[in-house]
PDB file of N, CA, C and O in Angstrom:
ATOM      1  N   MET A   1     113.161  79.269 105.263  1.00  0.00           N
ATOM      2  CA  MET A   1     112.326  78.216 104.608  1.00  0.00           C
ATOM      3  C   MET A   1     111.678  77.936 103.243  1.00  0.00           C
ATOM      4  O   MET A   1     110.701  78.634 102.973  1.00  0.00           O
ATOM      5  N   LYS A   2     111.988  77.217 102.534  1.00  0.00           N
ATOM      6  CA  LYS A   2     111.177  77.415 101.254  1.00  0.00           C
ATOM      7  C   LYS A   2     110.070  76.356 101.249  1.00  0.00           C
ATOM      8  O   LYS A   2     110.108  75.206 101.687  1.00  0.00           O
ATOM      9  N   ILE A   3     108.968  77.092 100.585  1.00  0.00           N
ATOM     10  CA  ILE A   3     107.682  76.534 100.495  1.00  0.00           C
ATOM     11  C   ILE A   3     107.549  76.496  98.855  1.00  0.00           C
ATOM     12  O   ILE A   3     108.133  77.324  98.157  1.00  0.00           O
ATOM     13  N   LYS A   4     106.739  75.472  98.322  1.00  0.00           N
ATOM     14  CA  LYS A   4     106.298  75.542  96.987  1.00  0.00           C
ATOM     15  C   LYS A   4     105.256  76.398  96.632  1.00  0.00           C
ATOM     16  O   LYS A   4     104.425  76.845  97.423  1.00  0.00           O
ATOM     17  N   LYS A   5     105.304  76.602  95.547  1.00  0.00           N
ATOM     18  CA  LYS A   5     103.955  77.545  95.022  1.00  0.00           C
ATOM     19  C   LYS A   5     102.894  76.730  94.945  1.00  0.00           C
ATOM     20  O   LYS A   5     101.767  77.183  95.145  1.00  0.00           O
ATOM     21  N   GLU A   6     103.088  75.493  94.664  1.00  0.00           N
ATOM     22  CA  GLU A   6     101.626  74.897  94.328  1.00  0.00           C
ATOM     23  C   GLU A   6     101.773  73.598  95.575  1.00  0.00           C
ATOM     24  O   GLU A   6     102.877  73.101  95.798  1.00  0.00           O
ATOM     25  N   LEU A   7     100.676  73.200  96.236  1.00  0.00           N
ATOM     26  CA  LEU A   7     100.712  72.303  96.924  1.00  0.00           C
ATOM     27  C   LEU A   7      99.336  71.492  96.997  1.00  0.00           C
ATOM     28  O   LEU A   7      98.264  72.041  96.741  1.00  0.00           O
ATOM     29  N   ARG A   8      99.434  70.243  97.338  1.00  0.00           N
ATOM     30  CA  ARG A   8      98.358  69.377  97.187  1.00  0.00           C
ATOM     31  C   ARG A   8      97.717  69.051  98.599  1.00  0.00           C
ATOM     32  O   ARG A   8      98.111  68.276  99.471  1.00  0.00           O
ATOM     33  N   LYS A   9      96.595  69.888  98.556  1.00  0.00           N
ATOM     34  CA  LYS A   9      95.757  70.039 100.109  1.00  0.00           C
ATOM     35  C   LYS A   9      94.490  69.554  99.991  1.00  0.00           C
ATOM     36  O   LYS A   9      94.012  69.449  98.862  1.00  0.00           O
ATOM     37  N   PHE A  10      93.765  69.191 101.091  1.00  0.00           N
ATOM     38  CA  PHE A  10      92.286  68.872 101.202  1.00  0.00           C
ATOM     39  C   PHE A  10      91.429  70.232 101.113  1.00  0.00           C
ATOM     40  O   PHE A  10      91.713  71.179 101.846  1.00  0.00           O
ATOM     41  N   CYS A  11      90.640  70.279 100.423  1.00  0.00           N
ATOM     42  CA  CYS A  11      89.624  71.381 100.106  1.00  0.00           C
ATOM     43  C   CYS A  11      88.579  71.213 100.615  1.00  0.00           C
ATOM     44  O   CYS A  11      87.857  70.377 100.072  1.00  0.00           O
ATOM     45  N   PRO A  12      88.037  71.946 101.901  1.00  0.00           N
ATOM     46  CA  PRO A  12      86.771  71.319 102.478  1.00  0.00           C
ATOM     47  C   PRO A  12      85.516  71.998 101.580  1.00  0.00           C
ATOM     48  O   PRO A  12      84.394  71.543 101.802  1.00  0.00           O
ATOM     49  N   LYS A  13      85.629  72.864 100.766  1.00  0.00           N
ATOM     50  CA  LYS A  13      84.350  72.938  99.652  1.00  0.00           C
ATOM     51  C   LYS A  13      84.148  71.793  98.702  1.00  0.00           C
ATOM     52  O   LYS A  13      82.997  71.392  98.532  1.00  0.00           O
ATOM     53  N   CYS A  14      85.189  71.196  98.035  1.00  0.00           N
ATOM     54  CA  CYS A  14      85.100  70.507  97.115  1.00  0.00           C
ATOM     55  C   CYS A  14      85.207  68.988  97.670  1.00  0.00           C
ATOM     56  O   CYS A  14      84.927  68.020  96.963  1.00  0.00           O
ATOM     57  N   LYS A  15      85.639  68.889  99.000  1.00  0.00           N
ATOM     58  CA  LYS A  15      85.693  67.738  99.760  1.00  0.00           C
ATOM     59  C   LYS A  15      86.354  66.560  99.199  1.00  0.00           C
ATOM     60  O   LYS A  15      85.912  65.423  99.362  1.00  0.00           O
ATOM     61  N   LYS A  16      87.540  66.865  98.458  1.00  0.00           N
ATOM     62  CA  LYS A  16      88.764  66.148  98.114  1.00  0.00           C
ATOM     63  C   LYS A  16      90.030  66.722  98.032  1.00  0.00           C
ATOM     64  O   LYS A  16      89.987  67.935  98.236  1.00  0.00           O
ATOM     65  N   HIS A  17      91.031  66.326  97.829  1.00  0.00           N
ATOM     66  CA  HIS A  17      92.408  66.821  97.810  1.00  0.00           C
ATOM     67  C   HIS A  17      92.440  67.543  96.217  1.00  0.00           C
ATOM     68  O   HIS A  17      92.022  67.007  95.190  1.00  0.00           O
ATOM     69  N   THR A  18      92.976  68.722  96.322  1.00  0.00           N
ATOM     70  CA  THR A  18      93.059  69.353  95.016  1.00  0.00           C
ATOM     71  C   THR A  18      94.379  70.085  94.926  1.00  0.00           C
ATOM     72  O   THR A  18      95.161  69.829  95.842  1.00  0.00           O
ATOM     73  N   ILE A  19      94.769  70.910  94.044  1.00  0.00           N
ATOM     74  CA  ILE A  19      96.066  71.792  93.962  1.00  0.00           C
ATOM     75  C   ILE A  19      95.693  73.177  94.244  1.00  0.00           C
ATOM     76  O   ILE A  19      94.937  73.893  93.587  1.00  0.00           O
ATOM     77  N   HIS A  20      96.454  73.504  95.518  1.00  0.00           N
ATOM     78  CA  HIS A  20      96.362  74.765  95.969  1.00  0.00           C
ATOM     79  C   HIS A  20      97.423  75.712  95.476  1.00  0.00           C
ATOM     80  O   HIS A  20      98.520  75.162  95.386  1.00  0.00           O
ATOM     81  N   THR A  21      97.404  76.973  95.133  1.00  0.00           N
ATOM     82  CA  THR A  21      98.460  77.984  94.915  1.00  0.00           C
ATOM     83  C   THR A  21      98.576  78.513  96.518  1.00  0.00           C
ATOM     84  O   THR A  21      97.637  78.668  97.297  1.00  0.00           O
ATOM     85  N   VAL A  22     100.075  78.752  96.784  1.00  0.00           N
ATOM     86  CA  VAL A  22     100.383  79.379  97.852  1.00  0.00           C
ATOM     87  C   VAL A  22     100.755  80.877  98.110  1.00  0.00           C
ATOM     88  O   VAL A  22     101.603  81.448  97.425  1.00  0.00           O
ATOM     89  N   GLY A  23      99.989  81.564  99.263  1.00  0.00           N
ATOM     90  CA  GLY A  23     100.549  82.875  99.122  1.00  0.00           C
ATOM     91  C   GLY A  23     100.728  83.388 100.674  1.00  0.00           C
ATOM     92  O   GLY A  23     100.131  82.783 101.564  1.00  0.00           O
ATOM     93  N   LEU A  24     101.391  84.285 100.916  1.00  0.00           N
ATOM     94  CA  LEU A  24     101.770  84.793 102.253  1.00  0.00           C
ATOM     95  C   LEU A  24     100.445  85.601 102.902  1.00  0.00           C
ATOM     96  O   LEU A  24      99.929  86.408 102.130  1.00  0.00           O
ATOM     97  N   TYR A  25      99.911  85.491 104.074  1.00  0.00           N
ATOM     98  CA  TYR A  25      99.050  86.177 104.494  1.00  0.00           C
ATOM     99  C   TYR A  25      99.801  87.487 104.982  1.00  0.00           C
ATOM    100  O   TYR A  25     100.883  87.377 105.558  1.00  0.00           O
ATOM    101  N   LYS A  26      99.222  88.736 104.751  1.00  0.00           N
ATOM    102  CA  LYS A  26      99.496  89.922 105.001  1.00  0.00           C
ATOM    103  C   LYS A  26      98.260  90.926 105.763  1.00  0.00           C
ATOM    104  O   LYS A  26      97.113  91.071 105.339  1.00  0.00           O
ATOM    105  N   LYS A  27      98.714  91.408 106.706  1.00  0.00           N
ATOM    106  CA  LYS A  27      97.870  92.228 107.643  1.00  0.00           C
ATOM    107  C   LYS A  27      97.326  93.282 106.846  1.00  0.00           C
ATOM    108  O   LYS A  27      97.994  93.733 105.915  1.00  0.00           O
ATOM    109  N   GLY A  28      96.197  93.720 107.105  1.00  0.00           N
ATOM    110  CA  GLY A  28      95.410  94.606 106.234  1.00  0.00           C
ATOM    111  C   GLY A  28      95.587  96.062 106.913  1.00  0.00           C
ATOM    112  O   GLY A  28      96.268  96.206 107.928  1.00  0.00           O
ATOM    113  N   LYS A  29      94.884  97.186 106.237  1.00  0.00           N
ATOM    114  CA  LYS A  29      95.394  98.537 106.739  1.00  0.00           C
ATOM    115  C   LYS A  29      94.527  98.798 107.710  1.00  0.00           C
ATOM    116  O   LYS A  29      93.307  98.631 107.679  1.00  0.00           O
ATOM    117  N   GLU A  30      95.397  99.347 108.851  1.00  0.00           N
ATOM    118  CA  GLU A  30      94.495  99.873 110.124  1.00  0.00           C
ATOM    119  C   GLU A  30      93.775 100.991 109.779  1.00  0.00           C
ATOM    120  O   GLU A  30      94.164 101.968 109.139  1.00  0.00           O
ATOM    121  N   ARG A  31      92.552 100.740 110.317  1.00  0.00           N
ATOM    122  CA  ARG A  31      91.672 102.117 110.328  1.00  0.00           C
ATOM    123  C   ARG A  31      91.915 103.383 111.026  1.00  0.00           C
ATOM    124  O   ARG A  31      92.107 103.420 112.241  1.00  0.00           O
ATOM    125  N   VAL A  32      91.911 104.281 110.375  1.00  0.00           N
ATOM    126  CA  VAL A  32      92.391 105.758 110.948  1.00  0.00           C
ATOM    127  C   VAL A  32      91.544 106.229 111.897  1.00  0.00           C
ATOM    128  O   VAL A  32      91.933 106.732 112.951  1.00  0.00           O
ATOM    129  N   LEU A  33      90.124 106.061 111.508  1.00  0.00           N
ATOM    130  CA  LEU A  33      88.992 106.682 112.315  1.00  0.00           C
ATOM    131  C   LEU A  33      88.581 105.651 113.646  1.00  0.00           C
ATOM    132  O   LEU A  33      87.649 105.889 114.413  1.00  0.00           O
ATOM    133  N   SER A  34      89.342 104.655 113.722  1.00  0.00           N
ATOM    134  CA  SER A  34      88.730 103.625 114.977  1.00  0.00           C
ATOM    135  C   SER A  34      88.902 104.179 116.231  1.00  0.00           C
ATOM    136  O   SER A  34      89.789 105.020 116.370  1.00  0.00           O
ATOM    137  N   GLN A  35      88.147 103.828 117.260  1.00  0.00           N
ATOM    138  CA  GLN A  35      88.041 104.782 118.549  1.00  0.00           C
ATOM    139  C   GLN A  35      89.644 104.423 119.146  1.00  0.00           C
ATOM    140  O   GLN A  35      90.180 105.371 119.720  1.00  0.00           O
ATOM    141  N   GLY A  36      90.226 103.491 119.082  1.00  0.00           N
ATOM    142  CA  GLY A  36      91.556 103.295 119.748  1.00  0.00           C
ATOM    143  C   GLY A  36      92.659 104.229 118.803  1.00  0.00           C
ATOM    144  O   GLY A  36      93.600 104.830 119.323  1.00  0.00           O
ATOM    145  N   HIS A  37      92.447 104.240 117.698  1.00  0.00           N
ATOM    146  CA  HIS A  37      93.378 104.973 117.074  1.00  0.00           C
ATOM    147  C   HIS A  37      93.294 106.445 117.374  1.00  0.00           C
ATOM    148  O   HIS A  37      94.286 107.138 117.605  1.00  0.00           O
ATOM    149  N   ARG A  38      91.887 106.943 117.354  1.00  0.00           N
ATOM    150  CA  ARG A  38      91.606 108.577 117.848  1.00  0.00           C
ATOM    151  C   ARG A  38      92.118 108.684 119.118  1.00  0.00           C
ATOM    152  O   ARG A  38      92.870 109.629 119.361  1.00  0.00           O
ATOM    153  N   ARG A  39      91.795 107.737 120.130  1.00  0.00           N
ATOM    154  CA  ARG A  39      92.370 108.015 121.227  1.00  0.00           C
ATOM    155  C   ARG A  39      93.814 108.118 121.566  1.00  0.00           C
ATOM    156  O   ARG A  39      94.240 108.914 122.403  1.00  0.00           O
ATOM    157  N   TYR A  40      94.504 107.345 120.938  1.00  0.00           N
ATOM    158  CA  TYR A  40      95.895 107.291 121.028  1.00  0.00           C
ATOM    159  C   TYR A  40      96.650 108.598 120.262  1.00  0.00           C
ATOM    160  O   TYR A  40      97.715 109.042 120.691  1.00  0.00           O
ATOM    161  N   GLU A  41      96.027 109.110 119.178  1.00  0.00           N
ATOM    162  CA  GLU A  41      96.315 110.204 118.399  1.00  0.00           C
ATOM    163  C   GLU A  41      96.082 111.633 119.445  1.00  0.00           C
ATOM    164  O   GLU A  41      96.778 112.645 119.368  1.00  0.00           O
ATOM    165  N   ARG A  42      95.125 111.461 120.254  1.00  0.00           N
ATOM    166  CA  ARG A  42      94.731 112.530 121.368  1.00  0.00           C
ATOM    167  C   ARG A  42      95.681 112.443 122.308  1.00  0.00           C
ATOM    168  O   ARG A  42      96.208 113.493 122.676  1.00  0.00           O
ATOM    169  N   LYS A  43      96.031 111.379 122.800  1.00  0.00           N
ATOM    170  CA  LYS A  43      96.933 111.343 123.857  1.00  0.00           C
ATOM    171  C   LYS A  43      98.373 111.672 123.298  1.00  0.00           C
ATOM    172  O   LYS A  43      99.235 112.005 124.111  1.00  0.00           O
ATOM    173  N   LYS A  44      98.635 111.608 122.154  1.00  0.00           N
ATOM    174  CA  LYS A  44     100.103 112.055 121.561  1.00  0.00           C
ATOM    175  C   LYS A  44     100.178 113.520 121.326  1.00  0.00           C
ATOM    176  O   LYS A  44     101.222 114.171 121.359  1.00  0.00           O
ATOM    177  N   LYS A  45      98.951 114.004 121.077  1.00  0.00           N
ATOM    178  CA  LYS A  45      99.023 115.506 120.942  1.00  0.00           C
ATOM    179  C   LYS A  45      99.275 116.412 122.266  1.00  0.00           C
ATOM    180  O   LYS A  45      98.809 116.260 123.395  1.00  0.00           O
ATOM    181  N   GLY A  46     100.256 117.511 121.713  1.00  0.00           N
ATOM    182  CA  GLY A  46     100.454 118.210 123.168  1.00  0.00           C
ATOM    183  C   GLY A  46     101.872 118.646 122.967  1.00  0.00           C
ATOM    184  O   GLY A  46     102.417 118.662 121.863  1.00  0.00           O
ATOM    185  N   TYR A  47     102.508 119.040 124.223  1.00  0.00           N
ATOM    186  CA  TYR A  47     103.785 119.343 124.066  1.00  0.00           C
ATOM    187  C   TYR A  47     105.023 118.709 123.606  1.00  0.00           C
ATOM    188  O   TYR A  47     106.115 119.188 123.914  1.00  0.00           O
ATOM    189  N   GLY A  48     104.904 117.590 122.840  1.00  0.00           N
ATOM    190  CA  GLY A  48     105.925 116.781 122.408  1.00  0.00           C
ATOM    191  C   GLY A  48     106.272 115.604 123.349  1.00  0.00           C
ATOM    192  O   GLY A  48     105.691 115.357 124.406  1.00  0.00           O
ATOM    193  N   SER A  49     107.201 114.983 122.866  1.00  0.00           N
ATOM    194  CA  SER A  49     107.501 113.673 123.517  1.00  0.00           C
ATOM    195  C   SER A  49     106.604 112.711 123.281  1.00  0.00           C
ATOM    196  O   SER A  49     105.479 113.020 122.888  1.00  0.00           O
ATOM    197  N   GLN A  50     106.962 111.409 123.483  1.00  0.00           N
ATOM    198  CA  GLN A  50     106.102 110.102 123.572  1.00  0.00           C
ATOM    199  C   GLN A  50     105.441 109.718 124.520  1.00  0.00           C
ATOM    200  O   GLN A  50     106.120 109.161 125.383  1.00  0.00           O
ATOM    201  N   PRO A  51     103.870 109.819 124.815  1.00  0.00           N
ATOM    202  CA  PRO A  51     103.241 109.507 125.927  1.00  0.00           C
ATOM    203  C   PRO A  51     103.420 108.168 126.587  1.00  0.00           C
ATOM    204  O   PRO A  51     103.540 108.118 127.811  1.00  0.00           O
ATOM    205  N   LYS A  52     103.446 107.119 125.877  1.00  0.00           N
ATOM    206  CA  LYS A  52     103.964 105.849 126.122  1.00  0.00           C
ATOM    207  C   LYS A  52     105.177 105.336 125.885  1.00  0.00           C
ATOM    208  O   LYS A  52     105.580 105.654 124.766  1.00  0.00           O
ATOM    209  N   PRO A  53     105.987 104.606 126.551  1.00  0.00           N
ATOM    210  CA  PRO A  53     106.996 104.160 126.174  1.00  0.00           C
ATOM    211  C   PRO A  53     107.194 103.209 124.931  1.00  0.00           C
ATOM    212  O   PRO A  53     106.376 102.312 124.729  1.00  0.00           O
ATOM    213  N   ILE A  54     108.268 103.396 124.104  1.00  0.00           N
ATOM    214  CA  ILE A  54     108.369 102.701 122.894  1.00  0.00           C
ATOM    215  C   ILE A  54     109.071 101.351 123.379  1.00  0.00           C
ATOM    216  O   ILE A  54     110.016 101.391 124.167  1.00  0.00           O
ATOM    217  N   GLN A  55     108.630 100.312 122.937  1.00  0.00           N
ATOM    218  CA  GLN A  55     109.588  99.323 123.298  1.00  0.00           C
ATOM    219  C   GLN A  55     110.648  99.024 122.581  1.00  0.00           C
ATOM    220  O   GLN A  55     110.509  99.198 121.370  1.00  0.00           O
ATOM    221  N   LYS A  56     111.843  98.560 123.010  1.00  0.00           N
ATOM    222  CA  LYS A  56     112.984  98.119 122.746  1.00  0.00           C
ATOM    223  C   LYS A  56     113.294  96.973 122.506  1.00  0.00           C
ATOM    224  O   LYS A  56     113.588  96.541 121.391  1.00  0.00           O
ATOM    225  N   LYS A  57     113.259  96.309 123.610  1.00  0.00           N
ATOM    226  CA  LYS A  57     113.447  94.700 123.789  1.00  0.00           C
ATOM    227  C   LYS A  57     112.231  93.840 123.355  1.00  0.00           C
ATOM    228  O   LYS A  57     111.133  94.203 123.777  1.00  0.00           O
ATOM    229  N   PHE A  58     112.287  92.921 122.691  1.00  0.00           N
ATOM    230  CA  PHE A  58     111.114  92.039 122.345  1.00  0.00           C
ATOM    231  C   PHE A  58     111.350  90.610 122.830  1.00  0.00           C
ATOM    232  O   PHE A  58     112.511  90.202 122.804  1.00  0.00           O
ATOM    233  N   ALA A  59     110.455  89.865 123.236  1.00  0.00           N
ATOM    234  CA  ALA A  59     110.563  88.605 123.660  1.00  0.00           C
ATOM    235  C   ALA A  59     110.843  87.607 122.466  1.00  0.00           C
ATOM    236  O   ALA A  59     111.375  86.517 122.673  1.00  0.00           O
ATOM    237  N   LYS A  60     110.456  88.031 121.195  1.00  0.00           N
ATOM    238  CA  LYS A  60     110.622  86.913 120.040  1.00  0.00           C
ATOM    239  C   LYS A  60     111.343  87.647 119.233  1.00  0.00           C
ATOM    240  O   LYS A  60     111.173  88.860 119.109  1.00  0.00           O
ATOM    241  N   VAL A  61     112.361  86.858 118.506  1.00  0.00           N
ATOM    242  CA  VAL A  61     112.984  87.301 117.061  1.00  0.00           C
ATOM    243  C   VAL A  61     112.395  86.951 115.924  1.00  0.00           C
ATOM    244  O   VAL A  61     113.094  87.212 114.945  1.00  0.00           O
ATOM    245  N   THR A  62     111.401  86.474 115.690  1.00  0.00           N
ATOM    246  CA  THR A  62     110.820  85.941 114.581  1.00  0.00           C
ATOM    247  C   THR A  62     109.343  86.314 114.819  1.00  0.00           C
ATOM    248  O   THR A  62     108.871  86.639 115.908  1.00  0.00           O
ATOM    249  N   LYS A  63     108.622  86.215 113.549  1.00  0.00           N
ATOM    250  CA  LYS A  63     107.340  86.471 113.256  1.00  0.00           C
ATOM    251  C   LYS A  63     106.799  85.100 112.887  1.00  0.00           C
ATOM    252  O   LYS A  63     107.533  84.308 112.296  1.00  0.00           O
ATOM    253  N   LYS A  64     105.567  84.787 113.202  1.00  0.00           N
ATOM    254  CA  LYS A  64     104.808  83.763 112.727  1.00  0.00           C
ATOM    255  C   LYS A  64     104.374  83.705 111.283  1.00  0.00           C
ATOM    256  O   LYS A  64     103.396  84.442 111.156  1.00  0.00           O
ATOM    257  N   SER A  65     104.631  83.256 110.397  1.00  0.00           N
ATOM    258  CA  SER A  65     104.322  83.302 108.980  1.00  0.00           C
ATOM    259  C   SER A  65     103.143  82.375 108.704  1.00  0.00           C
ATOM    260  O   SER A  65     103.202  81.174 108.968  1.00  0.00           O
ATOM    261  N   MET A  66     102.019  82.987 108.141  1.00  0.00           N
ATOM    262  CA  MET A  66     100.704  82.197 107.780  1.00  0.00           C
ATOM    263  C   MET A  66     100.805  82.186 106.326  1.00  0.00           C
ATOM    264  O   MET A  66     101.448  83.008 105.674  1.00  0.00           O
ATOM    265  N   PHE A  67     100.089  81.144 105.821  1.00  0.00           N
ATOM    266  CA  PHE A  67      99.883  80.902 104.270  1.00  0.00           C
ATOM    267  C   PHE A  67      98.460  80.889 103.823  1.00  0.00           C
ATOM    268  O   PHE A  67      97.642  80.125 104.336  1.00  0.00           O
ATOM    269  N   ARG A  68      98.188  81.642 102.968  1.00  0.00           N
ATOM    270  CA  ARG A  68      96.754  81.656 102.284  1.00  0.00           C
ATOM    271  C   ARG A  68      96.960  80.522 101.172  1.00  0.00           C
ATOM    272  O   ARG A  68      97.912  80.460 100.394  1.00  0.00           O
ATOM    273  N   LEU A  69      95.888  79.646 101.251  1.00  0.00           N
ATOM    274  CA  LEU A  69      95.794  78.477 100.261  1.00  0.00           C
ATOM    275  C   LEU A  69      94.433  78.594  99.274  1.00  0.00           C
ATOM    276  O   LEU A  69      93.294  78.349  99.674  1.00  0.00           O
ATOM    277  N   ARG A  70      94.735  78.966  98.067  1.00  0.00           N
ATOM    278  CA  ARG A  70      93.581  78.789  97.156  1.00  0.00           C
ATOM    279  C   ARG A  70      93.499  77.894  96.058  1.00  0.00           C
ATOM    280  O   ARG A  70      94.227  77.730  95.079  1.00  0.00           O
ATOM    281  N   CYS A  71      92.282  77.266  96.500  1.00  0.00           N
ATOM    282  CA  CYS A  71      92.028  75.970  95.421  1.00  0.00           C
ATOM    283  C   CYS A  71      91.930  76.481  94.085  1.00  0.00           C
ATOM    284  O   CYS A  71      91.417  77.564  93.803  1.00  0.00           O
ATOM    285  N   LYS A  72      92.552  75.488  93.080  1.00  0.00           N
ATOM    286  CA  LYS A  72      92.572  75.817  91.675  1.00  0.00           C
ATOM    287  C   LYS A  72      91.133  75.653  91.013  1.00  0.00           C
ATOM    288  O   LYS A  72      90.726  76.316  90.059  1.00  0.00           O
ATOM    289  N   ASP A  73      90.414  74.624  91.706  1.00  0.00           N
ATOM    290  CA  ASP A  73      89.119  74.335  91.300  1.00  0.00           C
ATOM    291  C   ASP A  73      87.884  75.241  91.429  1.00  0.00           C
ATOM    292  O   ASP A  73      87.090  75.638  90.577  1.00  0.00           O
ATOM    293  N   CYS A  74      87.970  75.460  92.828  1.00  0.00           N
ATOM    294  CA  CYS A  74      86.634  76.450  93.050  1.00  0.00           C
ATOM    295  C   CYS A  74      87.044  77.819  93.609  1.00  0.00           C
ATOM    296  O   CYS A  74      86.153  78.613  93.914  1.00  0.00           O
ATOM    297  N   ASN A  75      88.367  78.154  93.765  1.00  0.00           N
ATOM    298  CA  ASN A  75      88.723  79.311  94.388  1.00  0.00           C
ATOM    299  C   ASN A  75      88.339  79.653  95.750  1.00  0.00           C
ATOM    300  O   ASN A  75      88.113  80.813  96.095  1.00  0.00           O
ATOM    301  N   TYR A  76      88.253  78.496  96.640  1.00  0.00           N
ATOM    302  CA  TYR A  76      88.179  78.619  97.777  1.00  0.00           C
ATOM    303  C   TYR A  76      89.445  78.914  98.839  1.00  0.00           C
ATOM    304  O   TYR A  76      90.452  78.206  98.842  1.00  0.00           O
ATOM    305  N   THR A  77      89.275  79.938  99.647  1.00  0.00           N
ATOM    306  CA  THR A  77      90.636  80.207 100.250  1.00  0.00           C
ATOM    307  C   THR A  77      90.736  79.724 101.733  1.00  0.00           C
ATOM    308  O   THR A  77      89.821  80.001 102.510  1.00  0.00           O
ATOM    309  N   LEU A  78      91.773  79.044 102.126  1.00  0.00           N
ATOM    310  CA  LEU A  78      91.895  78.719 103.521  1.00  0.00           C
ATOM    311  C   LEU A  78      93.331  79.237 104.013  1.00  0.00           C
ATOM    312  O   LEU A  78      94.278  79.472 103.263  1.00  0.00           O
ATOM    313  N   GLN A  79      93.323  79.358 105.273  1.00  0.00           N
ATOM    314  CA  GLN A  79      94.616  79.628 105.888  1.00  0.00           C
ATOM    315  C   GLN A  79      95.260  78.585 106.706  1.00  0.00           C
ATOM    316  O   GLN A  79      94.591  78.007 107.564  1.00  0.00           O
ATOM    317  N   THR A  80      96.482  78.299 106.519  1.00  0.00           N
ATOM    318  CA  THR A  80      97.187  77.574 107.499  1.00  0.00           C
ATOM    319  C   THR A  80      97.590  78.137 108.981  1.00  0.00           C
ATOM    320  O   THR A  80      97.714  79.318 109.304  1.00  0.00           O
ATOM    321  N   LYS A  81      97.761  76.966 109.800  1.00  0.00           N
ATOM    322  CA  LYS A  81      98.361  77.617 111.172  1.00  0.00           C
ATOM    323  C   LYS A  81      99.909  78.230 111.009  1.00  0.00           C
ATOM    324  O   LYS A  81     100.850  77.789 110.349  1.00  0.00           O
ATOM    325  N   GLY A  82      99.825  79.284 111.769  1.00  0.00           N
ATOM    326  CA  GLY A  82     101.225  79.709 111.295  1.00  0.00           C
ATOM    327  C   GLY A  82     102.524  79.134 112.223  1.00  0.00           C
ATOM    328  O   GLY A  82     102.308  78.571 113.296  1.00  0.00           O
ATOM    329  N   PHE A  83     103.590  79.289 111.814  1.00  0.00           N
ATOM    330  CA  PHE A  83     104.828  78.670 112.386  1.00  0.00           C
ATOM    331  C   PHE A  83     106.161  79.592 112.212  1.00  0.00           C
ATOM    332  O   PHE A  83     106.426  80.361 111.287  1.00  0.00           O
ATOM    333  N   ARG A  84     106.863  79.310 113.287  1.00  0.00           N
ATOM    334  CA  ARG A  84     108.061  80.604 113.442  1.00  0.00           C
ATOM    335  C   ARG A  84     109.172  80.090 112.299  1.00  0.00           C
ATOM    336  O   ARG A  84     109.524  78.919 112.156  1.00  0.00           O
ATOM    337  N   SER A  85     109.632  81.208 111.535  1.00  0.00           N
ATOM    338  CA  SER A  85     110.717  80.918 110.712  1.00  0.00           C
ATOM    339  C   SER A  85     111.307  82.262 110.412  1.00  0.00           C
ATOM    340  O   SER A  85     110.520  83.180 110.178  1.00  0.00           O
ATOM    341  N   LYS A  86     112.774  82.522 110.386  1.00  0.00           N
ATOM    342  CA  LYS A  86     113.268  83.919 110.042  1.00  0.00           C
ATOM    343  C   LYS A  86     113.022  84.202 108.752  1.00  0.00           C
ATOM    344  O   LYS A  86     112.688  85.350 108.456  1.00  0.00           O
ATOM    345  N   ARG A  87     113.137  83.283 107.840  1.00  0.00           N
ATOM    346  CA  ARG A  87     112.844  83.858 106.440  1.00  0.00           C
ATOM    347  C   ARG A  87     111.824  82.683 105.577  1.00  0.00           C
ATOM    348  O   ARG A  87     112.045  81.474 105.656  1.00  0.00           O
ATOM    349  N   VAL A  88     110.929  83.146 104.932  1.00  0.00           N
ATOM    350  CA  VAL A  88     110.099  82.202 104.288  1.00  0.00           C
ATOM    351  C   VAL A  88     110.151  82.610 102.888  1.00  0.00           C
ATOM    352  O   VAL A  88     109.817  83.779 102.696  1.00  0.00           O
ATOM    353  N   ASP A  89     110.556  81.795 101.663  1.00  0.00           N
ATOM    354  CA  ASP A  89     110.648  81.767 100.268  1.00  0.00           C
ATOM    355  C   ASP A  89     109.448  80.974  99.642  1.00  0.00           C
ATOM    356  O   ASP A  89     109.221  79.860 100.115  1.00  0.00           O
ATOM    357  N   ILE A  90     108.770  81.377  98.767  1.00  0.00           N
ATOM    358  CA  ILE A  90     107.806  80.614  98.000  1.00  0.00           C
ATOM    359  C   ILE A  90     108.618  80.550  96.511  1.00  0.00           C
ATOM    360  O   ILE A  90     109.043  81.478  95.822  1.00  0.00           O
ATOM    361  N   VAL A  91     108.664  79.115  96.292  1.00  0.00           N
ATOM    362  CA  VAL A  91     109.462  78.989  95.117  1.00  0.00           C
ATOM    363  C   VAL A  91     108.725  78.008  94.180  1.00  0.00           C
ATOM    364  O   VAL A  91     109.206  77.722  93.084  1.00  0.00           O
TER     365      VAL A  91
END
């Protein structure tokens, strides 16, 4: 699916329709020292092999793509609701 680089959307901060630049939302870095990660690493340690089964079959074949819209006037950033598509191109 092709999305334009700039869209005219409603900005809740300016309270009017303005031009927004479009970018893809990306997941941030996972914290290495979080409790769940430490627990998982401790469980993995030992005699080898994987303690939990690694999933081979998945229910979905696509990911939901979310967009970050940044207002050109006030630099306010908002996110759109994600939708499923195989490929997303920002042109």
